[in-house]
LUMLO-155237 format. One record per residue (C-alpha): residue number from 0; chain; x, y, z. Coordinates in nm, 3 decimals, decimal comma. Example, Ala and Ser with C-alpha at 12.3 -4.5 7.8 and 13.67 -1.06 7.14 Angstrom:
LUMLO-155237
NODE;i;ch;X;Y;Z
NODE;0;A;1,230;-0,450;0,780
NODE;1;A;1,367;-0,106;0,714
END
This chain:
LUMLO-155237
NODE;i;ch;X;Y;Z
NODE;0;A;-0,324;-0,754;-0,983
NODE;1;A;-0,635;-0,967;-1,020
NODE;2;A;-0,691;-1,316;-1,153
NODE;3;A;-0,946;-1,298;-1,435
NODE;4;A;-1,196;-1,546;-1,576
NODE;5;A;-1,562;-1,619;-1,633
NODE;6;A;-1,814;-1,820;-1,431
NODE;7;A;-1,849;-2,186;-1,525
NODE;8;A;-1,501;-2,204;-1,683
NODE;9;A;-1,164;-2,336;-1,568
NODE;10;A;-0,940;-2,086;-1,749
NODE;11;A;-0,784;-1,823;-1,524
NODE;12;A;-0,568;-1,533;-1,654
NODE;13;A;-0,335;-1,361;-1,409
NODE;14;A;-0,261;-0,989;-1,451
NODE;15;A;0,073;-0,875;-1,306
NODE;16;A;0,152;-0,533;-1,161
NODE;17;A;0,320;-0,455;-1,497
NODE;18;A;0,007;-0,535;-1,696
NODE;19;A;0,158;-0,864;-1,820
NODE;20;A;-0,062;-1,173;-1,865
NODE;21;A;0,002;-1,533;-1,766
NODE;22;A;-0,231;-1,829;-1,764
NODE;23;A;-0,274;-2,056;-1,459
NODE;24;A;-0,167;-2,401;-1,565
NODE;25;A;0,035;-2,250;-1,852
NODE;26;A;0,283;-2,038;-1,659
NODE;27;A;0,544;-2,037;-1,936
NODE;28;A;0,298;-1,877;-2,177
NODE;29;A;0,311;-1,501;-2,126
NODE;30;A;0,206;-1,178;-2,292
NODE;31;A;0,412;-0,864;-2,227
NODE;32;A;0,396;-0,528;-2,394
NODE;33;A;0,588;-0,214;-2,467
NODE;34;A;0,541;0,139;-2,600
NODE;35;A;0,766;0,304;-2,855
NODE;36;A;0,757;0,678;-2,772
NODE;37;A;0,952;0,974;-2,899
NODE;38;A;1,241;0,909;-2,661
NODE;39;A;1,274;0,530;-2,653
NODE;40;A;1,097;0,201;-2,609
NODE;41;A;0,926;0,159;-2,270
NODE;42;A;0,860;-0,201;-2,176
NODE;43;A;0,607;-0,321;-1,921
NODE;44;A;0,878;-0,446;-1,689
NODE;45;A;0,968;-0,085;-1,616
NODE;46;A;0,723;-0,069;-1,330
NODE;47;A;0,818;0,278;-1,214
NODE;48;A;0,620;0,427;-1,501
NODE;49;A;0,314;0,204;-1,448
NODE;50;A;0,007;0,258;-1,232
NODE;51;A;-0,300;0,037;-1,195
NODE;52;A;-0,659;0,106;-1,099
NODE;53;A;-1,012;-0,006;-1,194
NODE;54;A;-1,286;0,140;-1,410
NODE;55;A;-1,575;0,355;-1,289
NODE;56;A;-1,761;0,039;-1,187
NODE;57;A;-1,467;-0,065;-0,962
NODE;58;A;-1,437;-0,393;-1,158
NODE;59;A;-1,231;-0,394;-1,481
NODE;60;A;-0,856;-0,345;-1,421
NODE;61;A;-0,676;-0,059;-1,597
NODE;62;A;-0,296;-0,036;-1,638
NODE;63;A;-0,142;0,298;-1,726
NODE;64;A;0,208;0,346;-1,861
NODE;65;A;0,339;0,702;-1,851
NODE;66;A;0,543;0,805;-2,153
NODE;67;A;0,647;1,152;-2,278
NODE;68;A;0,324;1,340;-2,352
NODE;69;A;0,082;1,134;-2,145
NODE;70;A;-0,046;0,782;-2,080
NODE;71;A;-0,094;0,462;-2,274
NODE;72;A;-0,378;0,269;-2,108
NODE;73;A;-0,449;-0,102;-2,110
NODE;74;A;-0,789;-0,251;-2,026
NODE;75;A;-0,819;-0,630;-1,987
NODE;76;A;-1,082;-0,885;-1,885
NODE;77;A;-1,210;-1,228;-1,977
NODE;78;A;-1,538;-1,286;-2,168
NODE;79;A;-1,740;-1,595;-2,265
NODE;80;A;-1,758;-1,736;-2,617
NODE;81;A;-1,941;-2,052;-2,721
NODE;82;A;-1,898;-2,212;-2,381
NODE;83;A;-1,531;-2,118;-2,369
NODE;84;A;-1,344;-1,803;-2,271
NODE;85;A;-1,154;-1,527;-2,447
NODE;86;A;-0,922;-1,260;-2,307
NODE;87;A;-0,999;-0,914;-2,431
NODE;88;A;-0,721;-0,651;-2,439
NODE;89;A;-0,743;-0,286;-2,539
NODE;90;A;-0,467;-0,027;-2,566
NODE;91;A;-0,550;0,344;-2,593
NODE;92;A;-0,315;0,622;-2,691
NODE;93;A;-0,394;0,922;-2,467
NODE;94;A;-0,085;1,122;-2,569
NODE;95;A;-0,097;1,399;-2,833
NODE;96;A;0,150;1,218;-3,059
NODE;97;A;0,165;0,879;-3,233
NODE;98;A;0,335;0,586;-3,064
NODE;99;A;0,409;0,220;-3,143
NODE;100;A;0,277;-0,072;-2,939
NODE;101;A;0,463;-0,400;-2,919
NODE;102;A;0,285;-0,719;-2,806
NODE;103;A;0,546;-0,972;-2,691
NODE;104;A;0,423;-1,330;-2,713
NODE;105;A;0,640;-1,561;-2,500
NODE;106;A;0,612;-1,939;-2,554
NODE;107;A;0,305;-1,920;-2,776
NODE;108;A;0,458;-2,168;-3,019
NODE;109;A;0,499;-2,138;-3,393
NODE;110;A;0,291;-1,854;-3,533
NODE;111;A;0,138;-1,759;-3,863
NODE;112;A;0,001;-1,411;-3,918
NODE;113;A;-0,269;-1,368;-4,181
NODE;114;A;-0,403;-1,012;-4,203
NODE;115;A;-0,558;-0,955;-3,856
NODE;116;A;-0,553;-1,319;-3,741
NODE;117;A;-0,265;-1,495;-3,565
NODE;118;A;-0,259;-1,874;-3,576
NODE;119;A;-0,052;-2,121;-3,374
NODE;120;A;-0,007;-2,475;-3,498
NODE;121;A;-0,270;-2,392;-3,759
NODE;122;A;-0,537;-2,285;-3,500
NODE;123;A;-0,650;-1,927;-3,452
NODE;124;A;-0,529;-1,791;-3,115
NODE;125;A;-0,534;-1,411;-3,155
NODE;126;A;-0,750;-1,162;-3,342
NODE;127;A;-0,637;-0,802;-3,396
NODE;128;A;-0,829;-0,485;-3,468
NODE;129;A;-0,565;-0,372;-3,726
NODE;130;A;-0,284;-0,522;-3,930
NODE;131;A;0,059;-0,531;-3,774
NODE;132;A;0,321;-0,274;-3,875
NODE;133;A;0,615;-0,501;-3,817
NODE;134;A;0,696;-0,843;-3,680
NODE;135;A;1,014;-0,958;-3,505
NODE;136;A;1,124;-1,288;-3,358
NODE;137;A;1,397;-1,397;-3,119
NODE;138;A;1,458;-1,657;-2,854
NODE;139;A;1,386;-1,526;-2,503
NODE;140;A;1,255;-1,198;-2,364
NODE;141;A;1,585;-1,007;-2,355
NODE;142;A;1,672;-1,094;-2,715
NODE;143;A;1,319;-1,009;-2,821
NODE;144;A;1,330;-0,658;-2,667
NODE;145;A;1,669;-0,596;-2,833
NODE;146;A;1,521;-0,692;-3,171
NODE;147;A;1,224;-0,461;-3,112
NODE;148;A;1,450;-0,164;-3,034
NODE;149;A;1,650;-0,227;-3,351
NODE;150;A;1,345;-0,284;-3,574
NODE;151;A;1,193;-0,053;-3,830
NODE;152;A;0,835;-0,066;-3,951
NODE;153;A;0,852;-0,290;-4,256
NODE;154;A;0,525;-0,195;-4,413
NODE;155;A;0,389;-0,540;-4,347
NODE;156;A;0,089;-0,574;-4,578
NODE;157;A;-0,261;-0,698;-4,519
NODE;158;A;-0,226;-0,972;-4,777
NODE;159;A;0,106;-1,118;-4,661
NODE;160;A;0,173;-1,420;-4,447
NODE;161;A;0,467;-1,483;-4,221
NODE;162;A;0,555;-1,814;-4,057
NODE;163;A;0,752;-1,806;-3,736
NODE;164;A;0,948;-2,120;-3,647
NODE;165;A;0,851;-2,321;-3,344
NODE;166;A;1,029;-2,233;-3,027
NODE;167;A;1,095;-1,873;-3,123
NODE;168;A;0,921;-1,593;-2,932
NODE;169;A;0,743;-1,324;-3,129
NODE;170;A;0,661;-0,956;-3,108
NODE;171;A;0,382;-0,789;-3,303
NODE;172;A;0,437;-0,413;-3,350
NODE;173;A;0,159;-0,168;-3,433
NODE;174;A;0,151;0,204;-3,507
NODE;175;A;-0,097;0,372;-3,275
NODE;176;A;-0,187;0,732;-3,368
NODE;177;A;-0,315;0,986;-3,116
NODE;178;A;-0,664;0,911;-2,971
NODE;179;A;-0,687;0,567;-3,133
NODE;180;A;-0,704;0,219;-2,981
NODE;181;A;-0,575;-0,131;-3,050
NODE;182;A;-0,806;-0,422;-2,966
NODE;183;A;-0,686;-0,778;-2,919
NODE;184;A;-0,869;-1,106;-2,853
NODE;185;A;-0,672;-1,403;-2,718
NODE;186;A;-0,802;-1,758;-2,682
NODE;187;A;-0,763;-1,910;-2,337
NODE;188;A;-0,839;-2,262;-2,464
NODE;189;A;-0,916;-2,447;-2,786
NODE;190;A;-1,200;-2,280;-2,978
NODE;191;A;-1,425;-2,430;-3,246
NODE;192;A;-1,470;-2,081;-3,390
NODE;193;A;-1,309;-1,745;-3,327
NODE;194;A;-1,527;-1,436;-3,270
NODE;195;A;-1,498;-1,106;-3,443
NODE;196;A;-1,436;-0,796;-3,231
NODE;197;A;-1,799;-0,685;-3,281
NODE;198;A;-1,927;-1,012;-3,128
NODE;199;A;-1,750;-0,950;-2,797
NODE;200;A;-1,909;-0,728;-2,530
NODE;201;A;-1,756;-0,392;-2,435
NODE;202;A;-1,568;-0,348;-2,109
NODE;203;A;-1,861;-0,154;-1,971
NODE;204;A;-2,093;-0,443;-2,057
NODE;205;A;-1,851;-0,687;-1,891
NODE;206;A;-1,850;-0,477;-1,573
NODE;207;A;-2,230;-0,450;-1,573
NODE;208;A;-2,252;-0,827;-1,607
NODE;209;A;-2,037;-0,876;-1,297
NODE;210;A;-2,245;-0,617;-1,109
NODE;211;A;-2,556;-0,823;-1,176
NODE;212;A;-2,386;-1,126;-1,019
NODE;213;A;-2,285;-0,914;-0,720
NODE;214;A;-2,639;-0,780;-0,684
NODE;215;A;-2,755;-1,136;-0,606
NODE;216;A;-2,568;-1,121;-0,277
NODE;217;A;-2,495;-0,880;0,001
NODE;218;A;-2,399;-0,523;-0,099
NODE;219;A;-2,221;-0,246;0,091
NODE;220;A;-2,237;0,113;-0,031
NODE;221;A;-2,004;0,379;0,112
NODE;222;A;-1,805;0,673;-0,020
NODE;223;A;-1,483;0,471;0,032
NODE;224;A;-1,385;0,386;-0,325
NODE;225;A;-1,094;0,160;-0,216
NODE;226;A;-1,333;-0,045;-0,003
NODE;227;A;-1,577;-0,087;-0,294
NODE;228;A;-1,298;-0,185;-0,533
NODE;229;A;-1,152;-0,440;-0,295
NODE;230;A;-1,490;-0,594;-0,205
NODE;231;A;-1,573;-0,636;-0,577
NODE;232;A;-1,229;-0,786;-0,649
NODE;233;A;-1,260;-1,038;-0,366
NODE;234;A;-1,615;-1,141;-0,457
NODE;235;A;-1,525;-1,181;-0,824
NODE;236;A;-1,216;-1,386;-0,730
NODE;237;A;-1,406;-1,634;-0,511
NODE;238;A;-1,694;-1,666;-0,756
NODE;239;A;-1,437;-1,768;-1,015
NODE;240;A;-1,275;-2,003;-0,762
NODE;241;A;-1,603;-2,185;-0,698
NODE;242;A;-1,585;-2,320;-1,055
NODE;243;A;-1,227;-2,446;-1,020
NODE;244;A;-1,143;-2,808;-0,944
NODE;245;A;-0,971;-2,880;-0,614
NODE;246;A;-0,673;-3,004;-0,811
NODE;247;A;-0,637;-2,684;-1,013
NODE;248;A;-0,361;-2,432;-0,962
NODE;249;A;-0,617;-2,189;-0,827
NODE;250;A;-0,643;-2,402;-0,514
NODE;251;A;-0,268;-2,471;-0,503
NODE;252;A;-0,064;-2,658;-0,246
NODE;253;A;-0,056;-2,361;-0,018
NODE;254;A;-0,432;-2,325;-0,025
NODE;255;A;-0,494;-2,677;0,103
NODE;256;A;-0,835;-2,839;0,163
NODE;257;A;-0,823;-2,720;0,518
NODE;258;A;-0,839;-2,362;0,386
NODE;259;A;-1,112;-2,410;0,127
NODE;260;A;-1,370;-2,374;0,398
NODE;261;A;-1,279;-2,006;0,427
NODE;262;A;-1,389;-1,942;0,074
NODE;263;A;-1,713;-2,133;0,134
NODE;264;A;-1,779;-1,927;0,450
NODE;265;A;-1,707;-1,598;0,271
NODE;266;A;-1,939;-1,685;-0,021
NODE;267;A;-2,217;-1,787;0,221
NODE;268;A;-2,176;-1,477;0,441
NODE;269;A;-2,213;-1,254;0,135
NODE;270;A;-2,520;-1,435;0,007
NODE;271;A;-2,372;-1,623;-0,293
NODE;272;A;-2,544;-1,947;-0,200
NODE;273;A;-2,512;-2,136;-0,529
NODE;274;A;-2,138;-2,074;-0,559
NODE;275;A;-2,087;-2,166;-0,190
NODE;276;A;-2,282;-2,487;-0,236
NODE;277;A;-2,089;-2,578;-0,550
NODE;278;A;-1,757;-2,535;-0,373
NODE;279;A;-1,877;-2,718;-0,064
NODE;280;A;-1,970;-3,027;-0,274
NODE;281;A;-1,622;-3,024;-0,432
NODE;282;A;-1,472;-2,991;-0,084
NODE;283;A;-1,664;-3,296;0,035
NODE;284;A;-1,575;-3,501;-0,271
NODE;285;A;-1,208;-3,441;-0,218
NODE;286;A;-1,191;-3,530;0,149
NODE;287;A;-0,947;-3,822;0,206
NODE;288;A;-1,106;-4,155;0,286
NODE;289;A;-1,141;-4,224;0,662
NODE;290;A;-1,125;-4,603;0,630
NODE;291;A;-0,875;-4,779;0,848
NODE;292;A;-0,848;-4,471;1,066
NODE;293;A;-0,942;-4,444;1,432
NODE;294;A;-1,104;-4,107;1,388
NODE;295;A;-1,306;-3,917;1,133
NODE;296;A;-1,108;-3,694;0,903
NODE;297;A;-1,135;-3,336;1,034
NODE;298;A;-1,240;-3,220;0,690
NODE;299;A;-1,558;-3,428;0,727
NODE;300;A;-1,622;-3,252;1,057
NODE;301;A;-1,564;-2,915;0,894
NODE;302;A;-1,801;-3,011;0,615
NODE;303;A;-2,077;-3,092;0,867
NODE;304;A;-2,030;-2,752;1,033
NODE;305;A;-2,025;-2,576;0,696
NODE;306;A;-2,358;-2,733;0,602
NODE;307;A;-2,502;-2,609;0,930
NODE;308;A;-2,388;-2,253;0,836
NODE;309;A;-2,534;-2,304;0,492
NODE;310;A;-2,887;-2,397;0,609
NODE;311;A;-2,881;-2,096;0,842
NODE;312;A;-2,762;-1,837;0,593
NODE;313;A;-2,847;-1,960;0,246
NODE;314;A;-3,137;-2,204;0,233
NODE;315;A;-3,499;-2,095;0,235
NODE;316;A;-3,716;-2,369;0,093
NODE;317;A;-3,430;-2,567;-0,052
NODE;318;A;-3,409;-2,943;-0,002
NODE;319;A;-3,077;-3,105;0,078
NODE;320;A;-3,192;-3,464;0,070
NODE;321;A;-2,908;-3,552;-0,167
NODE;322;A;-2,660;-3,526;0,119
NODE;323;A;-2,857;-3,768;0,341
NODE;324;A;-2,646;-4,082;0,265
NODE;325;A;-2,323;-3,891;0,328
NODE;326;A;-2,468;-3,734;0,641
NODE;327;A;-2,582;-4,065;0,792
NODE;328;A;-2,249;-4,230;0,714
NODE;329;A;-2,052;-3,940;0,859
NODE;330;A;-2,257;-3,948;1,183
NODE;331;A;-2,208;-4,321;1,218
NODE;332;A;-1,832;-4,292;1,173
NODE;333;A;-1,813;-3,997;1,410
NODE;334;A;-1,999;-4,174;1,690
NODE;335;A;-1,789;-4,488;1,656
NODE;336;A;-1,463;-4,289;1,659
NODE;337;A;-1,530;-4,107;1,985
NODE;338;A;-1,323;-4,227;2,286
NODE;339;A;-1,481;-4,426;2,565
NODE;340;A;-1,603;-4,271;2,888
NODE;341;A;-1,270;-4,324;3,071
NODE;342;A;-1,068;-4,135;2,808
NODE;343;A;-1,326;-3,878;2,715
NODE;344;A;-1,212;-3,608;2,959
NODE;345;A;-0,849;-3,639;2,847
NODE;346;A;-0,919;-3,543;2,490
NODE;347;A;-1,027;-3,225;2,314
NODE;348;A;-1,340;-3,322;2,122
NODE;349;A;-1,476;-2,971;2,071
NODE;350;A;-1,478;-3,009;1,692
NODE;351;A;-1,649;-3,349;1,718
NODE;352;A;-1,917;-3,206;1,947
NODE;353;A;-1,974;-2,907;1,718
NODE;354;A;-2,011;-3,149;1,428
NODE;355;A;-2,268;-3,362;1,614
NODE;356;A;-2,464;-3,048;1,699
NODE;357;A;-2,448;-2,951;1,331
NODE;358;A;-2,565;-3,300;1,231
NODE;359;A;-2,876;-3,266;1,447
NODE;360;A;-2,962;-2,936;1,273
NODE;361;A;-2,909;-3,092;0,933
NODE;362;A;-3,128;-3,395;1,012
NODE;363;A;-3,410;-3,173;1,132
NODE;364;A;-3,378;-2,961;0,817
NODE;365;A;-3,408;-3,260;0,582
NODE;366;A;-3,699;-3,399;0,785
NODE;367;A;-3,537;-3,695;0,958
NODE;368;A;-3,672;-3,606;1,305
NODE;369;A;-3,639;-3,959;1,443
NODE;370;A;-3,263;-3,985;1,376
NODE;371;A;-3,221;-3,626;1,487
NODE;372;A;-3,378;-3,711;1,822
NODE;373;A;-3,145;-4,012;1,864
NODE;374;A;-2,836;-3,809;1,781
NODE;375;A;-2,950;-3,532;2,014
NODE;376;A;-2,968;-3,788;2,294
NODE;377;A;-2,619;-3,915;2,211
NODE;378;A;-2,493;-3,558;2,199
NODE;379;A;-2,637;-3,472;2,537
NODE;380;A;-2,486;-3,784;2,696
NODE;381;A;-2,141;-3,717;2,545
NODE;382;A;-2,163;-3,351;2,652
NODE;383;A;-2,241;-3,457;3,010
NODE;384;A;-1,956;-3,714;3,022
NODE;385;A;-1,701;-3,476;2,875
NODE;386;A;-1,776;-3,201;3,122
NODE;387;A;-1,815;-2,948;2,840
NODE;388;A;-2,038;-2,650;2,916
NODE;389;A;-2,059;-2,478;2,579
NODE;390;A;-2,037;-2,599;2,220
NODE;391;A;-1,988;-2,351;1,937
NODE;392;A;-1,914;-2,378;1,565
NODE;393;A;-1,546;-2,366;1,473
NODE;394;A;-1,644;-2,083;1,242
NODE;395;A;-1,844;-1,866;1,477
NODE;396;A;-1,557;-1,623;1,556
NODE;397;A;-1,455;-1,587;1,190
NODE;398;A;-1,815;-1,517;1,096
NODE;399;A;-1,893;-1,273;1,379
NODE;400;A;-1,566;-1,117;1,493
NODE;401;A;-1,374;-0,857;1,301
NODE;402;A;-1,068;-0,904;1,524
NODE;403;A;-1,063;-1,284;1,462
NODE;404;A;-1,094;-1,251;1,080
NODE;405;A;-0,849;-0,961;1,059
NODE;406;A;-0,593;-1,145;1,278
NODE;407;A;-0,622;-1,451;1,053
NODE;408;A;-0,567;-1,226;0,751
NODE;409;A;-0,268;-1,059;0,916
NODE;410;A;-0,113;-1,398;0,992
NODE;411;A;-0,180;-1,528;0,638
NODE;412;A;-0,017;-1,225;0,477
NODE;413;A;0,273;-1,240;0,726
NODE;414;A;0,211;-0,878;0,822
NODE;415;A;0,392;-0,739;1,125
NODE;416;A;0,123;-0,476;1,189
NODE;417;A;-0,212;-0,537;1,350
NODE;418;A;-0,514;-0,477;1,125
NODE;419;A;-0,742;-0,292;1,369
NODE;420;A;-0,967;-0,117;1,116
NODE;421;A;-1,083;-0,186;0,767
NODE;422;A;-0,857;0,098;0,652
NODE;423;A;-0,561;-0,101;0,790
NODE;424;A;-0,678;-0,400;0,590
NODE;425;A;-0,727;-0,196;0,275
NODE;426;A;-0,367;-0,079;0,299
NODE;427;A;-0,263;-0,443;0,232
NODE;428;A;-0,455;-0,457;-0,096
NODE;429;A;-0,305;-0,322;-0,418
NODE;430;A;-0,467;-0,053;-0,630
NODE;431;A;-0,689;-0,303;-0,812
NODE;432;A;-0,828;-0,436;-0,480
NODE;433;A;-0,628;-0,761;-0,493
NODE;434;A;-0,423;-0,923;-0,214
NODE;435;A;-0,102;-1,063;-0,371
NODE;436;A;0,094;-1,329;-0,187
NODE;437;A;0,415;-1,502;-0,292
NODE;438;A;0,381;-1,598;-0,662
NODE;439;A;0,005;-1,523;-0,680
NODE;440;A;-0,113;-1,188;-0,806
NODE;441;A;-0,433;-1,249;-0,610
NODE;442;A;-0,452;-1,488;-0,319
NODE;443;A;-0,787;-1,670;-0,268
NODE;444;A;-0,753;-1,722;0,108
NODE;445;A;-0,680;-1,352;0,158
NODE;446;A;-0,989;-1,270;-0,054
NODE;447;A;-1,199;-1,490;0,173
NODE;448;A;-1,064;-1,359;0,502
NODE;449;A;-1,103;-1,004;0,380
NODE;450;A;-1,473;-1,056;0,300
NODE;451;A;-1,533;-1,219;0,638
NODE;452;A;-1,360;-0,927;0,816
NODE;453;A;-1,552;-0,662;0,620
NODE;454;A;-1,891;-0,825;0,684
NODE;455;A;-1,807;-0,824;1,056
NODE;456;A;-1,735;-0,448;1,030
NODE;457;A;-2,096;-0,382;0,927
NODE;458;A;-2,298;-0,669;1,070
NODE;459;A;-2,262;-0,945;1,329
NODE;460;A;-2,490;-1,194;1,502
NODE;461;A;-2,512;-1,211;1,882
NODE;462;A;-2,731;-1,392;2,132
NODE;463;A;-2,883;-1,205;2,427
NODE;464;A;-2,877;-1,350;2,782
NODE;465;A;-3,235;-1,473;2,736
NODE;466;A;-3,145;-1,654;2,417
NODE;467;A;-3,286;-1,395;2,177
NODE;468;A;-3,112;-1,360;1,844
NODE;469;A;-2,956;-1,016;1,801
NODE;470;A;-2,831;-0,851;1,478
NODE;471;A;-2,580;-0,582;1,577
NODE;472;A;-2,551;-0,299;1,321
NODE;473;A;-2,213;-0,134;1,243
NODE;474;A;-2,021;-0,301;1,528
NODE;475;A;-1,696;-0,133;1,420
NODE;476;A;-1,844;0,218;1,420
NODE;477;A;-1,599;0,489;1,523
NODE;478;A;-1,603;0,875;1,530
NODE;479;A;-1,430;0,867;1,189
NODE;480;A;-1,761;0,744;1,041
NODE;481;A;-1,955;1,053;1,156
NODE;482;A;-2,123;1,222;0,862
NODE;483;A;-2,058;0,933;0,625
NODE;484;A;-2,361;0,756;0,477
NODE;485;A;-2,360;0,380;0,483
NODE;486;A;-2,597;0,131;0,322
NODE;487;A;-2,600;-0,248;0,351
NODE;488;A;-2,835;-0,458;0,137
NODE;489;A;-2,937;-0,827;0,136
NODE;490;A;-2,708;-0,936;0,419
NODE;491;A;-2,791;-1,303;0,481
NODE;492;A;-2,913;-1,394;0,829
NODE;493;A;-3,095;-1,693;0,971
NODE;494;A;-3,416;-1,742;0,776
NODE;495;A;-3,371;-1,447;0,543
NODE;496;A;-3,178;-1,126;0,505
NODE;497;A;-3,144;-0,778;0,651
NODE;498;A;-3,050;-0,436;0,517
NODE;499;A;-2,998;-0,098;0,672
NODE;500;A;-2,888;0,254;0,600
NODE;501;A;-2,733;0,524;0,819
NODE;502;A;-2,804;0,886;0,731
NODE;503;A;-2,694;1,195;0,923
NODE;504;A;-2,866;1,497;1,077
NODE;505;A;-2,564;1,692;1,188
NODE;506;A;-2,387;1,453;1,423
NODE;507;A;-2,706;1,254;1,496
NODE;508;A;-2,731;0,927;1,298
NODE;509;A;-3,066;0,817;1,158
NODE;510;A;-3,091;0,436;1,123
NODE;511;A;-3,334;0,279;0,876
NODE;512;A;-3,360;-0,103;0,865
NODE;513;A;-3,561;-0,390;0,722
NODE;514;A;-3,526;-0,757;0,809
NODE;515;A;-3,697;-1,018;0,590
NODE;516;A;-3,735;-1,324;0,812
NODE;517;A;-4,013;-1,523;0,978
NODE;518;A;-3,803;-1,556;1,290
NODE;519;A;-3,808;-1,300;1,572
NODE;520;A;-3,494;-1,101;1,632
NODE;521;A;-3,362;-0,785;1,794
NODE;522;A;-3,183;-0,507;1,605
NODE;523;A;-2,914;-0,327;1,802
NODE;524;A;-2,636;-0,075;1,730
NODE;525;A;-2,425;-0,095;2,043
NODE;526;A;-2,125;0,089;1,896
NODE;527;A;-2,347;0,384;1,810
NODE;528;A;-2,607;0,385;2,089
NODE;529;A;-2,585;0,129;2,373
NODE;530;A;-2,927;0,227;2,506
NODE;531;A;-3,116;0,152;2,185
NODE;532;A;-3,259;-0,168;2,042
NODE;533;A;-3,570;-0,273;1,858
NODE;534;A;-3,770;-0,588;1,807
NODE;535;A;-3,935;-0,447;1,492
NODE;536;A;-3,843;-0,603;1,160
NODE;537;A;-3,889;-0,271;0,980
NODE;538;A;-3,830;0,069;1,124
NODE;539;A;-3,628;0,387;1,161
NODE;540;A;-3,479;0,559;1,459
NODE;541;A;-3,271;0,865;1,545
NODE;542;A;-2,980;0,735;1,753
NODE;543;A;-2,768;0,915;2,009
NODE;544;A;-2,579;1,222;1,903
NODE;545;A;-2,214;1,146;1,830
NODE;546;A;-1,906;1,331;1,948
NODE;547;A;-1,678;1,409;1,654
NODE;548;A;-1,302;1,361;1,693
NODE;549;A;-1,128;1,671;1,822
NODE;550;A;-0,953;1,883;1,564
NODE;551;A;-0,656;2,077;1,690
NODE;552;A;-0,615;2,423;1,544
NODE;553;A;-0,290;2,607;1,601
NODE;554;A;-0,297;2,991;1,610
NODE;555;A;0,012;3,210;1,638
NODE;556;A;-0,061;3,531;1,833
NODE;557;A;0,191;3,717;2,041
NODE;558;A;0,407;3,403;2,049
NODE;559;A;0,134;3,205;2,223
NODE;560;A;-0,017;2,879;2,097
NODE;561;A;-0,384;2,802;2,141
NODE;562;A;-0,588;2,496;2,046
NODE;563;A;-0,960;2,468;2,026
NODE;564;A;-1,191;2,171;1,982
NODE;565;A;-1,420;2,248;1,687
NODE;566;A;-1,786;2,156;1,711
NODE;567;A;-1,932;2,123;1,355
NODE;568;A;-2,274;2,214;1,493
NODE;569;A;-2,168;2,531;1,672
NODE;570;A;-2,347;2,855;1,577
NODE;571;A;-2,045;2,983;1,396
NODE;572;A;-2,024;2,677;1,178
NODE;573;A;-1,716;2,532;1,344
NODE;574;A;-1,503;2,842;1,288
NODE;575;A;-1,397;3,120;1,518
NODE;576;A;-1,264;3,469;1,477
END
């Protein structure tokens, strides 16, 4: 049940599990639908007859209602128009007989229908691909459905106009013959002009447009369709969220500022640097003022650490001089807020230390080596006085531990079951790849934690005992992966990106990899072959032969039961006589 929108726009449309539409910020406004079949009217609230999926690109949501004879399908997404956005709906009759489609418009205001255009308060809000067959009005959903069931097609003409009084809900009813479709455009905000149906891209073009955005970041290719659908849904959701104001319903009271950093981390870890940066600036701008406080607001500390992650994963030759005034002010406030030597050991300042360490990296990056050296000296002295041996980013576990990210997701979704594999996680997503929570059809924090967990399934960063940076391939590899091809592209790492593919020769995996970075690193695959590693940036290697999971085969012969472990590479092809 995804939340839909376009990049650079505030309007968000929520799709329910029934295929109904609501608008964030306009919750009372709702579009529902029904199908008049041979037996009766079937309304979208009858969820037992409804299934949802995505298109062949794993992007556009499809809702199917089963009626006698077959399915009525609904496609929906949001498209740009003159700097604004429009919701595009399409209903297809896949049954062998004609049906009727009712579009229930709840709280849309007074409405005037002129041929294939519907106006509200004199402004066009809906365009239709065909004239309506009948129009009914009533107050409230229940009364409206009763009127629909009692209505007869009135032969409503193309040249007629009907004015519906304000405050009355409306239903538009259309005949829909076999193998035909009904197309609908709905404005999400005030429009200076309303497009024709021919001016709006097809659903396939919409999906291809999103794929181009996804191609700018990290990609994972497997034969697990549910995984691909859920990854696309989560990426699309957070990309939309990066354009939302912190005060919007998208980032509601439950998704507080302390949780926004998860979305920033997820976008960075999947290579969507511009969107991550945009959201990080908004995060900084909405941090409460620290004046008259004895300590720096923790959101400032988080922001410092997020910028450190940003320059590691996302920046190449980018300058961040615009954050210099904020950085210097934050460092000054941080140093002045730290406790004196006598109280230092009695206080947990791990976040403060991580933030100072991040500040040094940022100062070096923007070219302020002098201040960086001073802060490094202060950091070393504080580290010594506090008795702390190791300082790590507050995000290091979330970025490089599947168990940490999956546990955070489990807790957020209030799940009683551990999420030990990505299949466990996928079981928490609906059929469109969305993670619903409470009143939200798609929860942004769940989207972020999911992406962090999935990246950690396929790629993590480690440091060897001698300080060498290590990129560990497929850290969650298990025997269930044997024989399954995997490809990862454009995964951001320090100073560049890395990609790899795993192909199979029987039960022996062949690893191909390429790292684009000026920094030295080691490639490992400990979960596949503990004895292998490489310092080459480009290469291929045949890793250790894997042992497939045992398959028990039960044979009944003379009342005796036998079981045999099947080797897929045995001379008899894994079978026996």
